[in-house]
C-alpha positions, 0 to 999 in steps of 0.5 A: 495892054502894051508894055508902054501902057503898063509902065505908064499905069505903074508910074501913075500908081506910084504917083498916087502912092507918093501922094497918099504918103504925103497926106498920111505924113500931114495927118500924122504931123497934125496928130503930133502937133495936137498935143497940149504940152511937150507931147508934140513929138513923134513919140506920141504917135507911137504911144497912140498906136498902142491903143490899136488892135488887129489890122488897124495896128498893122495899118498904123505901123505901115503909115508911120513907116511910110511917113518916116521913109518920105521924111528921111527919118527911117526908124528900125524900131517901127520896122521891128514893131511892124514885123513882130505884129505881122508875124503875130497876126500871120499877115503875109502881105504885111510880113512881106512889107516889113521884110522889104522895109528891113532890106531898105533900111539896111541899104540906106543906113551907114554901117549896116553892110553885114546886116544886109548881107545876112538878111537879104538872102532870107528875105529874098527867099521869103518874098519868092515863096510868097510870090510878092513880086514887087517887093521881090524885085524891089529888094533885089534891085536894092541888093544890086545897087548895094553891091555896086556901091560896095565895089562888087560890080561883077556880082552886081552885074550878075544879079541884074542879069539874073533879075532880068532873066527871072522877071522875063521868065515871069513876064513881070514888067516891073521886074524887067524895068528895075533890072 
């Protein structure tokens, strides 16, 4: 598959994921509005989640997280719950998602620079160990963007250069594209 075809394929997958997020958001909104009284708040979704177990619980947290991301209402509580449950179940893919979600949260939340500086190195190392390359490169890209906005342009330039070399070494077109 040529690089162009691979990038086109990744963009199609991204479009499908975005559409799935919209569908999940609509389903969760419908669930929230289905209440008979003042339980029409999103908190009712969190309450309903408590009835799930195992993989269904992790899936529910993931769906709520995506709804919050696409609606611009990113909640630290959901990320913490998803991370805690993924660790309890030793579910590596969900742990990777939760760690990447935490980096994403800190990047876009005002006043969290110190938290991001603390959590990024451990997250980056964990994602590397798990070979979770899409989250690995996504969080690395977020880190570089954070450095740019923190007026640390030379550090950001080094990070992008290192990310490009790393992705090139792995022949990872997603990482190359983000760099």
